[in-house]
NURO-534300 format. One record per residue (C-alpha): x, y, z; residue in one letter. Coordinates in Angstrom, 3 decimals. Last residue first. Layout:
// NURO-534300
+----------+----------+----------+---+
:        u :        v :        w : r :
+----------+----------+----------+---+
:        X :        Y :        Z : A :
...
+----------+----------+----------+---+
// end
This chain:
// NURO-534300
+----------+----------+----------+---+
:        u :        v :        w : r :
+----------+----------+----------+---+
:  -15.971 :   35.759 :  -55.089 : S :
:  -14.964 :   35.705 :  -51.386 : C :
:  -11.750 :   37.579 :  -51.320 : C :
:  -12.535 :   40.196 :  -53.926 : A :
:  -16.059 :   40.785 :  -52.612 : E :
:  -14.869 :   40.701 :  -48.977 : K :
:  -12.554 :   43.573 :  -49.506 : N :
:  -11.754 :   45.254 :  -46.177 : W :
:   -8.956 :   47.717 :  -46.845 : V :
:   -5.133 :   47.727 :  -46.931 : F :
:   -3.671 :   51.102 :  -47.759 : K :
:   -2.693 :   53.388 :  -50.655 : G :
:   -6.265 :   54.605 :  -51.241 : K :
:   -6.005 :   54.214 :  -54.986 : Q :
:   -3.788 :   51.153 :  -54.817 : N :
:   -6.188 :   49.320 :  -52.420 : D :
:   -4.266 :   46.491 :  -50.837 : F :
:   -6.495 :   43.568 :  -49.847 : G :
:   -8.161 :   42.471 :  -46.622 : Y :
:  -10.351 :   39.398 :  -46.139 : F :
:   -7.654 :   36.817 :  -45.600 : D :
:   -6.071 :   39.152 :  -42.966 : A :
:   -9.169 :   38.529 :  -40.842 : F :
:   -7.811 :   35.116 :  -40.154 : S :
:   -8.470 :   31.651 :  -41.556 : L :
:   -6.490 :   28.566 :  -40.516 : R :
:   -9.370 :   26.255 :  -39.740 : F :
:  -10.970 :   26.948 :  -43.089 : I :
:   -7.767 :   25.612 :  -44.700 : D :
:   -9.216 :   22.227 :  -43.821 : R :
:  -11.352 :   22.145 :  -46.980 : G :
:  -11.867 :   25.316 :  -48.994 : F :
:  -10.743 :   28.905 :  -48.926 : V :
:  -12.246 :   32.359 :  -49.522 : P :
:  -15.470 :   31.504 :  -47.673 : L :
:  -18.628 :   33.304 :  -48.747 : K :
:  -19.871 :   35.642 :  -46.027 : I :
:  -23.050 :   34.758 :  -44.166 : R :
:  -22.817 :   37.858 :  -41.933 : N :
:  -23.295 :   36.094 :  -38.575 : K :
:  -21.457 :   32.947 :  -39.675 : I :
:  -18.418 :   34.808 :  -41.048 : L :
:  -18.210 :   37.182 :  -38.086 : Y :
:  -18.465 :   34.342 :  -35.539 : Q :
:  -15.784 :   32.427 :  -37.460 : Y :
:  -13.381 :   35.444 :  -37.496 : I :
:  -13.786 :   35.910 :  -33.788 : G :
:  -12.339 :   32.472 :  -33.138 : S :
:   -8.733 :   33.653 :  -33.222 : G :
:   -7.800 :   31.480 :  -30.234 : S :
:   -9.918 :   28.376 :  -29.629 : I :
:   -7.015 :   25.939 :  -29.183 : N :
:   -8.432 :   22.810 :  -27.533 : G :
:  -11.884 :   21.969 :  -28.916 : V :
:  -13.238 :   24.100 :  -31.765 : L :
:  -16.715 :   23.613 :  -33.217 : L :
:  -17.987 :   25.706 :  -36.122 : I :
:  -21.334 :   26.089 :  -37.764 : G :
:  -22.989 :   27.692 :  -40.819 : T :
:  -19.884 :   28.591 :  -42.903 : L :
:  -20.943 :   29.663 :  -46.393 : V :
:  -19.712 :   28.000 :  -49.617 : G :
:  -23.152 :   26.661 :  -50.497 : D :
:  -23.451 :   25.070 :  -47.021 : E :
:  -20.430 :   24.570 :  -44.842 : V :
:  -20.267 :   22.894 :  -41.398 : L :
:  -16.899 :   22.980 :  -39.599 : A :
:  -15.334 :   20.650 :  -37.045 : K :
:  -12.145 :   20.967 :  -35.098 : R :
:  -10.456 :   18.710 :  -32.493 : Y :
:   -7.246 :   19.695 :  -30.778 : N :
:   -4.471 :   18.465 :  -28.542 : N :
:   -3.204 :   15.262 :  -30.209 : T :
:   -4.526 :   16.136 :  -33.656 : D :
:   -7.924 :   16.349 :  -35.262 : E :
:   -9.483 :   17.960 :  -38.324 : E :
:  -13.095 :   17.859 :  -39.509 : T :
:  -15.018 :   19.209 :  -42.476 : I :
:  -18.706 :   18.438 :  -42.915 : V :
:  -20.324 :   19.709 :  -46.159 : Q :
:  -24.061 :   20.232 :  -45.741 : T :
:  -26.264 :   19.686 :  -48.785 : E :
:  -28.237 :   16.746 :  -47.292 : S :
:  -28.543 :   18.544 :  -44.021 : G :
:  -26.397 :   18.384 :  -40.906 : I :
:  -27.708 :   20.132 :  -37.814 : R :
:  -25.303 :   18.777 :  -35.141 : N :
:  -23.066 :   21.840 :  -34.927 : I :
:  -25.953 :   24.177 :  -34.421 : D :
:  -24.233 :   27.520 :  -34.593 : G :
:  -21.057 :   28.598 :  -32.878 : I :
:  -19.272 :   26.158 :  -30.563 : C :
:  -16.181 :   26.934 :  -28.546 : L :
:  -14.064 :   24.665 :  -26.437 : S :
:  -11.563 :   24.980 :  -23.591 : P :
:   -9.745 :   22.063 :  -21.853 : L :
:   -8.166 :   23.287 :  -18.606 : G :
:  -10.227 :   21.119 :  -16.298 : F :
:  -13.477 :   22.234 :  -17.900 : F :
:  -13.550 :   25.277 :  -20.108 : N :
:  -16.712 :   26.205 :  -21.896 : M :
:  -17.908 :   28.426 :  -24.714 : T :
:  -21.290 :   28.614 :  -26.349 : N :
:  -22.585 :   30.624 :  -29.294 : K :
:  -26.030 :   30.506 :  -30.766 : M :
:  -26.501 :   31.473 :  -34.373 : A :
:  -28.082 :   34.799 :  -35.333 : Y :
:  -30.461 :   36.931 :  -33.277 : V :
:  -28.074 :   39.898 :  -32.887 : D :
:  -30.285 :   42.402 :  -34.693 : E :
:  -31.946 :   44.398 :  -31.917 : Y :
:  -33.414 :   47.502 :  -33.591 : A :
:  -32.894 :   50.947 :  -32.045 : T :
:  -35.368 :   53.827 :  -31.928 : L :
:  -33.978 :   56.219 :  -29.372 : I :
:  -37.141 :   57.153 :  -27.422 : G :
:  -35.672 :   56.615 :  -23.954 : C :
:  -37.397 :   53.169 :  -23.588 : M :
:  -35.964 :   52.359 :  -27.051 : N :
:  -32.431 :   53.019 :  -25.782 : K :
:  -33.092 :   50.929 :  -22.655 : A :
:  -34.315 :   48.007 :  -24.732 : A :
:  -31.189 :   48.057 :  -26.866 : T :
:  -28.906 :   48.102 :  -23.775 : I :
:  -30.793 :   45.263 :  -22.144 : G :
:  -30.773 :   43.250 :  -25.372 : Q :
:  -27.024 :   43.782 :  -25.711 : K :
:  -26.505 :   42.482 :  -22.175 : M :
:  -28.629 :   39.401 :  -22.878 : A :
:  -26.606 :   38.795 :  -26.021 : N :
:  -23.327 :   38.887 :  -24.092 : P :
:  -24.669 :   36.438 :  -21.418 : W :
:  -25.952 :   33.611 :  -23.592 : I :
:  -29.410 :   32.057 :  -23.739 : G :
:  -30.673 :   33.893 :  -26.783 : S :
:  -34.019 :   35.080 :  -28.031 : L :
:  -36.125 :   33.305 :  -25.373 : G :
:  -37.793 :   36.531 :  -24.372 : C :
:  -37.568 :   35.905 :  -20.584 : V :
:  -33.940 :   34.896 :  -21.121 : D :
:  -32.877 :   38.497 :  -21.776 : G :
:  -34.968 :   41.544 :  -22.641 : A :
:  -38.571 :   42.652 :  -22.706 : G :
:  -40.343 :   46.016 :  -23.183 : Y :
:  -43.521 :   47.642 :  -21.930 : V :
:  -44.457 :   51.150 :  -23.137 : H :
:  -47.537 :   49.882 :  -24.969 : P :
:  -48.470 :   46.203 :  -24.374 : V :
:  -47.670 :   43.894 :  -27.331 : T :
:  -44.109 :   43.776 :  -26.150 : T :
:  -41.325 :   46.103 :  -27.448 : S :
:  -37.889 :   44.615 :  -27.960 : L :
:  -37.290 :   46.968 :  -30.892 : Y :
:  -37.318 :   44.000 :  -33.302 : Q :
:  -40.659 :   42.914 :  -31.868 : D :
:  -41.256 :   41.145 :  -28.544 : V :
:  -43.206 :   38.065 :  -27.455 : V :
:  -42.345 :   37.027 :  -23.829 : L :
:  -41.498 :   33.354 :  -23.761 : G :
:  -42.845 :   29.970 :  -24.860 : R :
:  -45.592 :   32.088 :  -26.365 : G :
:  -46.698 :   35.365 :  -24.811 : T :
:  -48.970 :   38.161 :  -25.902 : E :
:  -49.861 :   40.574 :  -23.083 : M :
:  -53.495 :   40.907 :  -22.019 : G :
:  -52.775 :   40.620 :  -18.266 : C :
:  -54.415 :   37.220 :  -17.773 : A :
:  -51.132 :   35.437 :  -16.944 : E :
:  -48.099 :   37.726 :  -16.800 : L :
:  -46.873 :   36.480 :  -13.419 : F :
:  -45.897 :   33.087 :  -14.982 : R :
:  -43.621 :   34.764 :  -17.472 : I :
:  -40.285 :   33.490 :  -16.237 : E :
:  -38.878 :   31.934 :  -19.444 : P :
:  -38.619 :   28.142 :  -19.120 : R :
:  -35.541 :   26.148 :  -18.182 : V :
:  -33.954 :   22.729 :  -18.974 : G :
:  -33.055 :   19.432 :  -17.378 : A :
:  -30.546 :   20.503 :  -14.846 : A :
:  -32.065 :   18.954 :  -11.736 : V :
:  -29.690 :   18.359 :   -8.811 : V :
:  -30.482 :   15.459 :   -6.423 : L :
:  -29.552 :   14.928 :   -2.780 : F :
:  -28.417 :   12.074 :   -0.518 : D :
:  -28.464 :    9.655 :   -3.373 : C :
:  -28.767 :    5.939 :   -4.268 : P :
:  -29.133 :    5.309 :   -8.017 : L :
:  -31.594 :    2.471 :   -8.654 : E :
:  -31.419 :    0.606 :  -11.952 : E :
:  -34.732 :   -0.588 :  -13.456 : Q :
:  -33.602 :    0.429 :  -16.995 : S :
:  -36.252 :    3.150 :  -16.843 : D :
:  -34.246 :    4.705 :  -14.039 : L :
:  -35.097 :    5.026 :  -10.366 : L :
:  -33.574 :    7.822 :   -8.301 : L :
:  -32.763 :    6.842 :   -4.755 : A :
:  -32.992 :    8.357 :   -1.255 : R :
:  -35.225 :   11.250 :   -2.116 : V :
:  -36.326 :   13.026 :    1.056 : Y :
:  -39.966 :   13.277 :    2.164 : G :
:  -39.553 :   12.479 :    5.828 : D :
:  -40.815 :    8.883 :    5.448 : E :
:  -38.105 :    8.128 :    2.896 : D :
:  -38.577 :    8.619 :   -0.797 : L :
:  -37.670 :    6.194 :   -3.584 : R :
:  -37.971 :    7.957 :   -6.904 : T :
:  -39.395 :    7.304 :  -10.337 : G :
:  -38.824 :    6.920 :  -14.082 : S :
:  -35.642 :    8.798 :  -14.740 : A :
:  -34.487 :    8.263 :  -18.323 : K :
:  -31.257 :    6.896 :  -19.681 : A :
:  -29.582 :    7.187 :  -23.065 : S :
:  -26.464 :    7.931 :  -21.030 : L :
:  -25.870 :    6.974 :  -17.383 : R :
:  -22.622 :    8.672 :  -16.381 : F :
:  -20.001 :    8.454 :  -13.705 : S :
:  -17.940 :   11.261 :  -12.335 : C :
:  -14.644 :   10.607 :  -10.459 : G :
:  -12.045 :   12.954 :  -11.915 : K :
:  -11.025 :   10.581 :  -14.759 : S :
:  -14.735 :   10.254 :  -15.585 : E :
:  -14.944 :   13.978 :  -16.078 : F :
:  -12.093 :   13.914 :  -18.621 : L :
:  -13.452 :   10.806 :  -20.329 : R :
:  -16.750 :   12.565 :  -20.784 : Q :
:  -15.124 :   15.676 :  -22.101 : Y :
:  -13.342 :   13.742 :  -24.872 : V :
:  -16.473 :   11.700 :  -25.655 : A :
:  -18.471 :   14.951 :  -26.075 : A :
:  -15.989 :   16.127 :  -28.701 : A :
:  -16.416 :   12.984 :  -30.844 : A :
:  -20.152 :   12.733 :  -30.375 : K :
:  -20.878 :   16.370 :  -31.362 : D :
:  -20.842 :   19.169 :  -28.878 : L :
:  -22.972 :   22.076 :  -27.593 : Q :
:  -26.552 :   20.822 :  -27.715 : L :
:  -25.718 :   17.283 :  -26.586 : P :
:  -23.469 :   18.274 :  -23.677 : L :
:  -23.082 :   14.604 :  -22.711 : I :
:  -23.762 :   11.765 :  -25.136 : R :
:  -26.502 :    9.322 :  -26.130 : D :
:  -29.263 :   11.695 :  -25.036 : A :
:  -31.452 :   11.115 :  -21.990 : M :
:  -28.720 :   12.025 :  -19.540 : E :
:  -28.229 :   10.946 :  -15.951 : V :
:  -25.101 :   12.125 :  -14.155 : I :
:  -23.742 :   10.283 :  -11.145 : V :
:  -21.825 :   12.608 :   -8.829 : P :
:  -18.410 :   12.264 :   -7.193 : K :
:  -18.329 :   14.616 :   -4.204 : I :
:  -14.956 :   15.983 :   -3.041 : G :
:  -16.123 :   19.614 :   -2.978 : Q :
:  -14.288 :   20.399 :   -6.225 : E :
:  -16.114 :   17.422 :   -7.728 : L :
:  -19.385 :   19.006 :   -6.698 : L :
:  -18.500 :   22.247 :   -8.563 : G :
:  -17.528 :   20.358 :  -11.700 : W :
:  -20.777 :   18.371 :  -11.615 : A :
:  -22.861 :   21.500 :  -11.198 : A :
:  -21.132 :   23.075 :  -14.241 : D :
:  -21.795 :   19.819 :  -16.103 : M :
:  -25.496 :   20.028 :  -15.328 : G :
:  -25.710 :   23.688 :  -16.295 : V :
:  -23.796 :   23.168 :  -19.548 : L :
:  -25.958 :   20.251 :  -20.558 : G :
:  -25.665 :   16.906 :  -18.759 : S :
:  -29.135 :   16.548 :  -17.275 : G :
:  -30.359 :   14.925 :  -14.060 : I :
:  -27.535 :   15.128 :  -11.505 : I :
:  -27.240 :   12.524 :   -8.753 : V :
:  -25.314 :   13.135 :   -5.546 : A :
:  -24.005 :   10.831 :   -2.809 : R :
:  -22.483 :   12.708 :    0.131 : A :
:  -18.829 :   11.912 :    1.040 : G :
:  -18.017 :   15.526 :    1.964 : R :
:  -21.150 :   17.480 :    2.801 : R :
:  -22.999 :   18.762 :   -0.233 : A :
:  -26.406 :   19.557 :    1.269 : A :
:  -25.513 :   23.075 :    2.402 : S :
:  -23.584 :   23.666 :   -0.803 : R :
:  -26.669 :   22.641 :   -2.808 : I :
:  -28.817 :   25.174 :   -0.978 : A :
:  -26.303 :   27.930 :   -1.618 : Q :
:  -26.095 :   27.027 :   -5.286 : A :
:  -29.905 :   27.239 :   -5.571 : D :
:  -30.002 :   30.597 :   -3.744 : S :
:  -27.334 :   31.868 :   -6.139 : L :
:  -29.596 :   31.148 :   -9.042 : D :
:  -30.106 :   28.496 :  -11.712 : R :
:  -28.901 :   25.205 :  -10.350 : F :
:  -32.094 :   23.420 :   -9.387 : G :
:  -32.448 :   21.417 :   -6.209 : F :
:  -34.121 :   18.188 :   -4.968 : V :
:  -33.673 :   17.468 :   -1.281 : N :
:  -37.174 :   18.235 :   -0.015 : K :
:  -39.062 :   15.916 :   -2.394 : A :
:  -42.434 :   17.018 :   -3.824 : E :
:  -41.381 :   17.675 :   -7.348 : R :
:  -39.348 :   14.490 :   -7.704 : L :
:  -41.887 :   12.070 :   -6.141 : G :
:  -43.135 :   10.646 :   -9.478 : P :
:  -41.088 :   12.098 :  -12.364 : V :
:  -42.732 :   15.048 :  -14.060 : P :
:  -39.354 :   16.731 :  -14.833 : P :
:  -38.436 :   19.715 :  -12.649 : I :
:  -37.872 :   22.786 :  -14.735 : L :
:  -35.615 :   25.674 :  -13.950 : Y :
:  -36.773 :   29.282 :  -13.997 : Y :
:  -36.045 :   31.936 :  -16.533 : A :
:  -35.010 :   35.599 :  -16.721 : G :
:  -37.123 :   38.420 :  -15.236 : S :
:  -36.023 :   41.057 :  -17.683 : A :
:  -39.362 :   42.855 :  -17.985 : I :
:  -38.643 :   46.503 :  -18.828 : L :
:  -41.322 :   49.134 :  -17.969 : L :
:  -41.650 :   52.703 :  -19.169 : R :
:  -43.955 :   55.257 :  -17.514 : D :
:  -44.131 :   53.213 :  -14.359 : Y :
:  -46.021 :   52.905 :  -11.105 : P :
:  -45.008 :   50.412 :   -8.355 : I :
:  -47.819 :   48.679 :   -6.515 : S :
:  -47.829 :   47.053 :   -3.056 : S :
:  -49.139 :   43.561 :   -2.317 : G :
:  -46.011 :   42.232 :   -0.546 : D :
:  -45.390 :   40.072 :   -3.643 : E :
:  -45.067 :   42.860 :   -6.122 : V :
:  -47.652 :   44.599 :   -8.294 : Q :
:  -46.770 :   46.436 :  -11.450 : I :
:  -48.117 :   49.813 :  -12.580 : C :
:  -49.382 :   51.616 :  -15.616 : H :
:  -53.014 :   51.581 :  -14.450 : E :
:  -54.295 :   49.915 :  -17.645 : S :
:  -51.142 :   47.833 :  -17.794 : S :
:  -51.673 :   46.163 :  -14.417 : N :
:  -48.820 :   43.631 :  -14.459 : L :
:  -48.788 :   41.020 :  -11.705 : R :
:  -46.556 :   39.167 :   -9.212 : T :
:  -43.185 :   40.907 :   -9.408 : M :
:  -40.708 :   39.422 :   -6.940 : A :
:  -38.907 :   41.417 :   -4.269 : T :
:  -35.734 :   40.012 :   -2.733 : G :
:  -33.841 :   43.195 :   -3.676 : P :
:  -35.688 :   46.484 :   -4.302 : M :
:  -33.083 :   48.702 :   -5.935 : W :
:  -33.654 :   52.454 :   -6.309 : Q :
:  -31.127 :   53.577 :   -8.902 : I :
:  -29.164 :   56.791 :   -8.330 : R :
:  -26.318 :   55.663 :  -10.620 : N :
:  -23.703 :   55.945 :   -7.882 : A :
:  -26.003 :   54.534 :   -5.281 : E :
:  -26.976 :   51.519 :   -7.329 : F :
:  -23.460 :   50.697 :   -8.477 : F :
:  -21.760 :   51.331 :   -5.134 : D :
:  -20.253 :   47.830 :   -4.803 : P :
:  -19.297 :   47.846 :   -8.483 : A :
:  -21.210 :   45.380 :  -10.691 : I :
:  -20.500 :   41.841 :  -11.811 : F :
:  -21.147 :   40.158 :   -8.433 : S :
:  -19.983 :   36.592 :   -8.076 : L :
:  -17.150 :   37.638 :   -5.733 : E :
:  -19.681 :   38.673 :   -3.099 : K :
:  -21.080 :   35.108 :   -3.035 : S :
:  -17.587 :   33.773 :   -2.401 : S :
:  -15.479 :   32.237 :   -5.114 : R :
:  -13.421 :   29.035 :   -5.543 : E :
:  -15.611 :   27.008 :   -3.227 : G :
:  -16.798 :   24.563 :   -5.852 : G :
:  -20.389 :   25.777 :   -5.575 : L :
:  -19.215 :   29.349 :   -5.875 : Y :
:  -17.152 :   28.635 :   -8.991 : K :
:  -20.111 :   26.666 :  -10.388 : H :
:  -22.273 :   29.756 :   -9.978 : L :
:  -19.955 :   31.754 :  -12.244 : M :
:  -22.071 :   31.926 :  -15.413 : C :
:  -25.031 :   32.858 :  -13.183 : R :
:  -23.306 :   36.168 :  -12.496 : S :
:  -24.588 :   37.712 :   -9.267 : H :
:  -26.536 :   40.673 :   -7.988 : V :
:  -27.716 :   39.694 :   -4.525 : K :
:  -31.211 :   39.644 :   -3.040 : D :
:  -32.616 :   37.900 :   -6.104 : D :
:  -36.350 :   38.384 :   -6.585 : K :
:  -35.479 :   41.601 :   -8.325 : S :
:  -37.073 :   45.068 :   -8.684 : V :
:  -35.101 :   47.936 :  -10.206 : L :
:  -36.442 :   51.454 :   -9.939 : T :
:  -35.169 :   54.311 :  -12.082 : I :
:  -36.421 :   57.895 :  -11.769 : N :
:  -35.249 :   60.031 :  -14.714 : G :
:  -32.840 :   62.905 :  -14.231 : E :
:  -29.660 :   61.877 :  -16.082 : K :
:  -31.540 :   60.093 :  -18.866 : D :
:  -29.258 :   58.487 :  -21.434 : L :
:  -26.439 :   57.388 :  -19.138 : K :
:  -28.923 :   56.440 :  -16.433 : R :
:  -30.943 :   54.367 :  -18.838 : L :
:  -27.815 :   52.609 :  -20.076 : T :
:  -26.797 :   51.464 :  -16.538 : R :
:  -30.296 :   50.265 :  -15.812 : A :
:  -30.559 :   48.391 :  -19.115 : A :
:  -27.236 :   46.658 :  -18.526 : S :
:  -28.373 :   45.637 :  -15.034 : I :
:  -31.670 :   44.217 :  -16.311 : G :
:  -30.143 :   42.318 :  -19.238 : A :
:  -27.266 :   40.754 :  -17.294 : A :
:  -29.421 :   39.814 :  -14.328 : G :
:  -31.130 :   42.072 :  -11.850 : A :
:  -34.699 :   41.506 :  -12.913 : G :
:  -37.793 :   43.717 :  -13.293 : V :
:  -36.887 :   47.208 :  -14.460 : I :
:  -39.108 :   50.253 :  -13.766 : V :
:  -38.497 :   53.647 :  -15.410 : Y :
:  -40.381 :   56.761 :  -14.295 : R :
:  -39.825 :   59.737 :  -16.592 : M :
+----------+----------+----------+---+
// end
């Protein structure tokens, strides 16, 4: 069996590892536009100088050799020829497959701001090559502007601060980290970043650029008419699944690659996993998708079921937080429960006795219980602020017949 994997991220690597475990003799080829395997979650550590590019790798140095995987680094897929069961890559050559996994990830978007897409000193922060380009531009004392204050934008800001650069961050929403935090939690992190030298322009929109004669952005123009001088610009305003090479190949796509519960695409023997499918933007889920896809590629019918609420964790300057679910989606029937002390902020959303979202800032230990409750839609055994003191022990009871403690959600949650 000839297996071909496109992409060396969490999904692609997990799939490759699983394929070799399940098929000891199959031929496995992995194609990636990246020339180094690296964790995108750790790019800010590289940008800040805390880790080298080698230290971003999440595989053993001999991973490909030990698993007899042919890796083609720095090679991008350009076309799928499903009738011939092969893919084409950028040098014009073709690679045949019996089973194909597309785990090509996503690419960053540059907003349609005049001059932004043409400028030479505008960078994304998606891949190691992006971080390397930013590090080259980030000489001490340089002026930097970041567009977007989501996790990627704030990671970039943290890395630049570590290099002695104090960036200005432009955000269209009225707070930073708008998808991960509510106003109260966002204000805590904003003050923390401001204390380190960041400044923010909230509820602001880029409207133009001022370029020099060599094509470099020297200022970003806002809709408020303010000019933000800069030596380089980082764009962290969103991503799109990398499916551009699938145009006119007969495969169904939407915003991302369309897959069924078995991660099969609409083309026989072709599967998808990771960001390219748009199912989940977090690392653990991408790994699970890669493992699930590999099992199905080997004929082991396995459904991917982890498509529940999003989960995000972060830790900036020693302040950790965890968000599960959409913490800002509050309906007419939603009960909002908050608790705050000197070192912690907690917020829970409850609908019909079921936890639908949780936000913890400060102490996030024991958070596994909340993920389990949200995923399985289990009725809560407590009310009010006691929610923040739940543990798995609350869902166990002593079974006299069995003579031991057993899981008893019906008794606890009735």
